[in-house]
N, CA, C and O atoms as a GROMACS GRO file, in nm:
protein
  328
    1MET      N    1  -9.122  -8.412 -17.761
    1MET     CA    2  -9.179  -8.445 -17.604
    1MET      C    3  -9.335  -8.500 -17.656
    1MET      O    4  -9.404  -8.436 -17.735
    2ARG      N    5  -9.368  -8.607 -17.606
    2ARG     CA    6  -9.456  -8.675 -17.622
    2ARG      C    7  -9.545  -8.692 -17.538
    2ARG      O    8  -9.648  -8.742 -17.582
    3SER      N    9  -9.543  -8.658 -17.387
    3SER     CA   10  -9.645  -8.660 -17.269
    3SER      C   11  -9.668  -8.560 -17.226
    3SER      O   12  -9.612  -8.457 -17.264
    4ALA      N   13  -9.773  -8.564 -17.119
    4ALA     CA   14  -9.764  -8.441 -17.066
    4ALA      C   15  -9.661  -8.452 -16.987
    4ALA      O   16  -9.592  -8.351 -16.977
    5ALA      N   17  -9.632  -8.538 -16.931
    5ALA     CA   18  -9.523  -8.574 -16.829
    5ALA      C   19  -9.412  -8.534 -16.870
    5ALA      O   20  -9.368  -8.455 -16.786
    6GLU      N   21  -9.310  -8.552 -16.996
    6GLU     CA   22  -9.229  -8.512 -17.044
    6GLU      C   23  -9.212  -8.375 -17.060
    6GLU      O   24  -9.108  -8.321 -17.024
    7CYS      N   25  -9.319  -8.302 -17.118
    7CYS     CA   26  -9.354  -8.154 -17.094
    7CYS      C   27  -9.285  -8.071 -16.945
    7CYS      O   28  -9.186  -8.001 -16.924
    8ARG      N   29  -9.396  -8.123 -16.866
    8ARG     CA   30  -9.375  -8.072 -16.717
    8ARG      C   31  -9.246  -8.061 -16.727
    8ARG      O   32  -9.180  -7.957 -16.728
    9ASP      N   33  -9.197  -8.213 -16.736
    9ASP     CA   34  -9.019  -8.201 -16.671
    9ASP      C   35  -8.956  -8.084 -16.790
    9ASP      O   36  -8.876  -7.993 -16.768
   10GLY      N   37  -8.997  -8.108 -16.869
   10GLY     CA   38  -8.903  -8.003 -16.973
   10GLY      C   39  -8.907  -7.845 -16.901
   10GLY      O   40  -8.812  -7.782 -16.855
   11LEU      N   41  -9.047  -7.808 -16.909
   11LEU     CA   42  -9.083  -7.650 -16.819
   11LEU      C   43  -9.003  -7.648 -16.734
   11LEU      O   44  -8.929  -7.550 -16.733
   12VAL      N   45  -8.984  -7.759 -16.624
   12VAL     CA   46  -8.933  -7.739 -16.463
   12VAL      C   47  -8.760  -7.714 -16.518
   12VAL      O   48  -8.688  -7.626 -16.470
   13ARG      N   49  -8.734  -7.768 -16.581
   13ARG     CA   50  -8.611  -7.785 -16.668
   13ARG      C   51  -8.580  -7.648 -16.716
   13ARG      O   52  -8.470  -7.594 -16.714
   14GLN      N   53  -8.681  -7.602 -16.757
   14GLN     CA   54  -8.659  -7.476 -16.861
   14GLN      C   55  -8.622  -7.319 -16.719
   14GLN      O   56  -8.537  -7.230 -16.710
   15VAL      N   57  -8.698  -7.347 -16.666
   15VAL     CA   58  -8.723  -7.247 -16.551
   15VAL      C   59  -8.634  -7.244 -16.469
   15VAL      O   60  -8.595  -7.138 -16.420
   16SER      N   61  -8.576  -7.385 -16.433
   16SER     CA   62  -8.443  -7.374 -16.261
   16SER      C   63  -8.327  -7.416 -16.382
   16SER      O   64  -8.245  -7.496 -16.337
   17GLY      N   65  -8.304  -7.379 -16.521
   17GLY     CA   66  -8.174  -7.409 -16.538
   17GLY      C   67  -8.104  -7.295 -16.566
   17GLY      O   68  -8.164  -7.189 -16.587
   18ALA      N   69  -7.974  -7.305 -16.569
   18ALA     CA   70  -7.901  -7.157 -16.614
   18ALA      C   71  -7.941  -7.098 -16.680
   18ALA      O   72  -8.058  -7.129 -16.704
   19VAL      N   73  -7.905  -7.018 -16.732
   19VAL     CA   74  -7.940  -6.883 -16.871
   19VAL      C   75  -7.872  -6.880 -16.895
   19VAL      O   76  -7.888  -6.808 -16.994
   20LEU      N   77  -7.720  -6.914 -16.889
   20LEU     CA   78  -7.598  -6.872 -16.951
   20LEU      C   79  -7.620  -6.732 -17.057
   20LEU      O   80  -7.592  -6.724 -17.176
   21TRP      N   81  -7.674  -6.636 -16.974
   21TRP     CA   82  -7.639  -6.522 -17.049
   21TRP      C   83  -7.542  -6.431 -17.081
   21TRP      O   84  -7.540  -6.345 -17.170
   22GLN      N   85  -7.457  -6.462 -16.994
   22GLN     CA   86  -7.325  -6.355 -17.055
   22GLN      C   87  -7.217  -6.442 -17.117
   22GLN      O   88  -7.116  -6.385 -17.158
   23THR      N   89  -7.230  -6.597 -17.131
   23THR     CA   90  -7.185  -6.713 -17.227
   23THR      C   91  -7.250  -6.675 -17.364
   23THR      O   92  -7.174  -6.670 -17.461
   24SER      N   93  -7.409  -6.644 -17.387
   24SER     CA   94  -7.454  -6.603 -17.495
   24SER      C   95  -7.395  -6.495 -17.568
   24SER      O   96  -7.365  -6.502 -17.687
   25ILE      N   97  -7.378  -6.390 -17.489
   25ILE     CA   98  -7.371  -6.238 -17.536
   25ILE      C   99  -7.199  -6.231 -17.566
   25ILE      O  100  -7.154  -6.188 -17.672
   26GLU      N  101  -7.119  -6.278 -17.462
   26GLU     CA  102  -6.986  -6.323 -17.542
   26GLU      C  103  -6.960  -6.391 -17.633
   26GLU      O  104  -6.851  -6.379 -17.688
   27ARG      N  105  -7.085  -6.513 -17.691
   27ARG     CA  106  -7.056  -6.582 -17.811
   27ARG      C  107  -7.135  -6.496 -17.917
   27ARG      O  108  -7.178  -6.558 -18.014
   28LEU      N  109  -7.151  -6.400 -17.911
   28LEU     CA  110  -7.274  -6.353 -18.010
   28LEU      C  111  -7.165  -6.242 -18.039
   28LEU      O  112  -7.123  -6.229 -18.154
   29SER      N  113  -7.126  -6.173 -17.952
   29SER     CA  114  -7.017  -6.092 -18.012
   29SER      C  115  -6.896  -6.091 -18.068
   29SER      O  116  -6.828  -6.016 -18.138
   30ALA      N  117  -6.885  -6.233 -17.998
   30ALA     CA  118  -6.752  -6.339 -18.132
   30ALA      C  119  -6.756  -6.336 -18.218
   30ALA      O  120  -6.656  -6.316 -18.287
   31GLU      N  121  -6.923  -6.361 -18.285
   31GLU     CA  122  -6.938  -6.377 -18.380
   31GLU      C  123  -6.990  -6.235 -18.498
   31GLU      O  124  -7.023  -6.231 -18.617
   32GLY      N  125  -6.975  -6.130 -18.388
   32GLY     CA  126  -7.012  -6.066 -18.453
   32GLY      C  127  -7.092  -5.944 -18.465
   32GLY      O  128  -7.089  -5.840 -18.531
   33VAL      N  129  -7.170  -6.000 -18.371
   33VAL     CA  130  -7.312  -5.889 -18.344
   33VAL      C  131  -7.248  -5.809 -18.265
   33VAL      O  132  -7.169  -5.832 -18.174
   34ARG      N  133  -7.315  -5.654 -18.335
   34ARG     CA  134  -7.285  -5.557 -18.263
   34ARG      C  135  -7.430  -5.466 -18.226
   34ARG      O  136  -7.411  -5.362 -18.163
   35THR      N  137  -7.522  -5.489 -18.250
   35THR     CA  138  -7.668  -5.466 -18.260
   35THR      C  139  -7.748  -5.522 -18.157
   35THR      O  140  -7.758  -5.641 -18.186
   36PHE      N  141  -7.800  -5.503 -18.067
   36PHE     CA  142  -7.932  -5.600 -18.043
   36PHE      C  143  -8.016  -5.492 -17.995
   36PHE      O  144  -7.990  -5.374 -17.975
   37VAL      N  145  -8.168  -5.588 -17.975
   37VAL     CA  146  -8.270  -5.490 -17.962
   37VAL      C  147  -8.381  -5.582 -17.867
   37VAL      O  148  -8.460  -5.674 -17.888
   38GLU      N  149  -8.336  -5.498 -17.747
   38GLU     CA  150  -8.444  -5.558 -17.617
   38GLU      C  151  -8.570  -5.520 -17.637
   38GLU      O  152  -8.603  -5.418 -17.697
   39VAL      N  153  -8.649  -5.605 -17.584
   39VAL     CA  154  -8.819  -5.584 -17.607
   39VAL      C  155  -8.861  -5.602 -17.506
   39VAL      O  156  -8.850  -5.710 -17.449
   40GLY      N  157  -8.941  -5.462 -17.440
   40GLY     CA  158  -9.028  -5.548 -17.304
   40GLY      C  159  -9.017  -5.381 -17.228
   40GLY      O  160  -8.968  -5.292 -17.296
   41PRO      N  161  -9.057  -5.357 -17.114
   41PRO     CA  162  -9.048  -5.334 -16.983
   41PRO      C  163  -8.901  -5.307 -16.943
   41PRO      O  164  -8.816  -5.390 -16.910
   42GLY      N  165  -8.892  -5.192 -16.954
   42GLY     CA  166  -8.722  -5.135 -16.840
   42GLY      C  167  -8.607  -5.168 -16.958
   42GLY      O  168  -8.636  -5.164 -17.078
   43HIS      N  169  -8.485  -5.197 -16.915
   43HIS     CA  170  -8.380  -5.145 -16.966
   43HIS      C  171  -8.274  -5.228 -16.942
   43HIS      O  172  -8.179  -5.234 -17.019
   44VAL      N  173  -8.283  -5.322 -16.798
   44VAL     CA  174  -8.186  -5.442 -16.725
   44VAL      C  175  -8.129  -5.489 -16.847
   44VAL      O  176  -8.025  -5.425 -16.864
   45LEU      N  177  -8.148  -5.573 -16.945
   45LEU     CA  178  -8.093  -5.710 -17.046
   45LEU      C  179  -7.969  -5.542 -17.128
   45LEU      O  180  -7.853  -5.501 -17.120
   46GLY      N  181  -8.062  -5.519 -17.176
   46GLY     CA  182  -7.963  -5.371 -17.235
   46GLY      C  183  -7.848  -5.349 -17.172
   46GLY      O  184  -7.736  -5.356 -17.223
   47GLY      N  185  -7.888  -5.312 -17.016
   47GLY     CA  186  -7.754  -5.226 -16.956
   47GLY      C  187  -7.642  -5.375 -16.906
   47GLY      O  188  -7.528  -5.383 -16.860
   48LEU      N  189  -7.736  -5.464 -16.940
   48LEU     CA  190  -7.639  -5.620 -16.868
   48LEU      C  191  -7.558  -5.630 -17.010
   48LEU      O  192  -7.439  -5.645 -16.986
   49ILE      N  193  -7.586  -5.628 -17.155
   49ILE     CA  194  -7.505  -5.599 -17.288
   49ILE      C  195  -7.420  -5.547 -17.296
   49ILE      O  196  -7.306  -5.586 -17.319
   50LYS      N  197  -7.476  -5.407 -17.271
   50LYS     CA  198  -7.339  -5.299 -17.278
   50LYS      C  199  -7.202  -5.342 -17.126
   50LYS      O  200  -7.087  -5.305 -17.105
   51LYS      N  201  -7.277  -5.414 -17.072
   51LYS     CA  202  -7.119  -5.438 -16.963
   51LYS      C  203  -7.048  -5.537 -16.975
   51LYS      O  204  -6.939  -5.556 -16.922
   52ILE      N  205  -7.128  -5.631 -17.072
   52ILE     CA  206  -7.078  -5.780 -17.122
   52ILE      C  207  -7.017  -5.693 -17.270
   52ILE      O  208  -6.895  -5.706 -17.280
   53ALA      N  209  -7.059  -5.637 -17.347
   53ALA     CA  210  -7.025  -5.640 -17.459
   53ALA      C  211  -6.999  -5.482 -17.488
   53ALA      O  212  -7.091  -5.416 -17.535
   54LYS      N  213  -6.862  -5.417 -17.456
   54LYS     CA  214  -6.889  -5.286 -17.452
   54LYS      C  215  -6.866  -5.206 -17.600
   54LYS      O  216  -6.863  -5.085 -17.576
   55ALA      N  217  -6.858  -5.217 -17.665
   55ALA     CA  218  -6.916  -5.180 -17.873
   55ALA      C  219  -7.056  -5.241 -17.872
   55ALA      O  220  -7.112  -5.191 -17.970
   56ALA      N  221  -7.138  -5.322 -17.811
   56ALA     CA  222  -7.273  -5.335 -17.861
   56ALA      C  223  -7.326  -5.203 -17.870
   56ALA      O  224  -7.283  -5.103 -17.813
   57HIS      N  225  -7.392  -5.209 -17.922
   57HIS     CA  226  -7.522  -5.084 -17.928
   57HIS      C  227  -7.688  -5.132 -17.924
   57HIS      O  228  -7.720  -5.203 -18.020
   58VAL      N  229  -7.791  -5.105 -17.829
   58VAL     CA  230  -7.873  -5.160 -17.785
   58VAL      C  231  -7.978  -5.075 -17.806
   58VAL      O  232  -7.975  -4.960 -17.764
   59ALA      N  233  -8.097  -5.131 -17.882
   59ALA     CA  234  -8.200  -5.054 -17.897
   59ALA      C  235  -8.307  -5.125 -17.823
   59ALA      O  236  -8.306  -5.244 -17.790
   60HIS      N  237  -8.414  -5.023 -17.797
   60HIS     CA  238  -8.485  -5.058 -17.691
   60HIS      C  239  -8.649  -5.053 -17.698
   60HIS      O  240  -8.711  -4.955 -17.657
   61VAL      N  241  -8.707  -5.158 -17.749
   61VAL     CA  242  -8.871  -5.102 -17.788
   61VAL      C  243  -8.935  -5.174 -17.674
   61VAL      O  244  -8.903  -5.283 -17.626
   62GLU      N  245  -9.088  -5.047 -17.620
   62GLU     CA  246  -9.169  -5.115 -17.522
   62GLU      C  247  -9.297  -5.076 -17.586
   62GLU      O  248  -9.395  -5.120 -17.526
   63ASP      N  249  -9.321  -5.008 -17.686
   63ASP     CA  250  -9.396  -4.939 -17.687
   63ASP      C  251  -9.391  -4.892 -17.868
   63ASP      O  252  -9.290  -4.917 -17.933
   64PRO      N  253  -9.542  -4.806 -17.947
   64PRO     CA  254  -9.512  -4.822 -18.084
   64PRO      C  255  -9.419  -4.690 -18.071
   64PRO      O  256  -9.320  -4.697 -18.143
   65HIS      N  257  -9.430  -4.576 -17.995
   65HIS     CA  258  -9.296  -4.456 -18.011
   65HIS      C  259  -9.142  -4.508 -17.996
   65HIS      O  260  -9.047  -4.460 -18.057
   66SER      N  261  -9.135  -4.624 -17.897
   66SER     CA  262  -9.003  -4.645 -17.916
   66SER      C  263  -8.957  -4.762 -18.016
   66SER      O  264  -8.841  -4.800 -18.034
   67LEU      N  265  -9.082  -4.814 -18.081
   67LEU     CA  266  -9.047  -4.918 -18.195
   67LEU      C  267  -8.991  -4.816 -18.287
   67LEU      O  268  -8.874  -4.824 -18.325
   68GLU      N  269  -9.083  -4.705 -18.331
   68GLU     CA  270  -9.051  -4.599 -18.396
   68GLU      C  271  -8.872  -4.551 -18.413
   68GLU      O  272  -8.796  -4.569 -18.508
   69HIS      N  273  -8.850  -4.492 -18.291
   69HIS     CA  274  -8.748  -4.437 -18.260
   69HIS      C  275  -8.620  -4.566 -18.329
   69HIS      O  276  -8.528  -4.525 -18.400
   70ALA      N  277  -8.631  -4.712 -18.296
   70ALA     CA  278  -8.551  -4.813 -18.281
   70ALA      C  279  -8.515  -4.809 -18.413
   70ALA      O  280  -8.398  -4.801 -18.450
   71LEU      N  281  -8.616  -4.816 -18.490
   71LEU     CA  282  -8.612  -4.870 -18.653
   71LEU      C  283  -8.525  -4.705 -18.679
   71LEU      O  284  -8.402  -4.694 -18.677
   72ALA      N  285  -8.590  -4.627 -18.695
   72ALA     CA  286  -8.471  -4.480 -18.718
   72ALA      C  287  -8.393  -4.516 -18.683
   72ALA      O  288  -8.332  -4.547 -18.785
   73THR      N  289  -8.317  -4.549 -18.580
   73THR     CA  290  -8.201  -4.570 -18.553
   73THR      C  291  -8.105  -4.652 -18.652
   73THR      O  292  -8.005  -4.638 -18.722
   74LEU      N  293  -8.208  -4.757 -18.607
   74LEU     CA  294  -8.114  -4.895 -18.655
   74LEU      C  295  -8.102  -4.868 -18.804
   74LEU      O  296  -7.985  -4.874 -18.843
   75THR      N  297  -8.213  -4.833 -18.922
   75THR     CA  298  -8.187  -4.799 -19.082
   75THR      C  299  -8.083  -4.649 -19.100
   75THR      O  300  -8.042  -4.607 -19.208
   76ALA      N  301  -8.056  -4.585 -18.962
   76ALA     CA  302  -7.969  -4.459 -19.003
   76ALA      C  303  -7.822  -4.560 -18.935
   76ALA      O  304  -7.726  -4.486 -18.914
   77ALA      N  305  -7.805  -4.648 -18.914
   77ALA     CA  306  -7.667  -4.674 -18.873
   77ALA      C  307  -7.649  -4.840 -18.962
   77ALA      O  308  -7.546  -4.906 -18.953
   78SER      N  309  -7.739  -4.871 -19.024
   78SER     CA  310  -7.684  -4.994 -19.104
   78SER      C  311  -7.641  -4.924 -19.242
   78SER      O  312  -7.676  -4.812 -19.281
   79PRO      N  313  -7.543  -5.034 -19.320
   79PRO     CA  314  -7.436  -4.997 -19.434
   79PRO      C  315  -7.605  -4.929 -19.544
   79PRO      O  316  -7.728  -4.938 -19.541
   80ALA      N  317  -7.535  -4.888 -19.595
   80ALA     CA  318  -7.621  -4.829 -19.728
   80ALA      C  319  -7.650  -4.938 -19.861
   80ALA      O  320  -7.561  -4.976 -19.937
   81GLY      N  321  -7.769  -4.971 -19.868
   81GLY     CA  322  -7.785  -5.082 -19.934
   81GLY      C  323  -7.784  -5.213 -19.864
   81GLY      O  324  -7.750  -5.315 -19.924
   82ALA      N  325  -7.830  -5.214 -19.711
   82ALA     CA  326  -7.813  -5.328 -19.650
   82ALA      C  327  -7.998  -5.369 -19.594
   82ALA      O  328  -8.022  -5.472 -19.531
   0.00000   0.00000   0.00000
């Protein structure tokens, strides 16, 4: 982008365009991704991931305590030496 007008137009397209959430999660799952981390308040995205990719594990982080829990869970679930 080289001008303010291009930036404005790009932002409008980004905000009003399709998200393709399901397509993105299906693609990641097909590529072998099994672990997702949702960052922020709430669990909506994690719930959507679980509906799309049944085998997925979703960790949730919204504060220091949940970060520690997610890190411990992810570390325990990772293959040795990874």
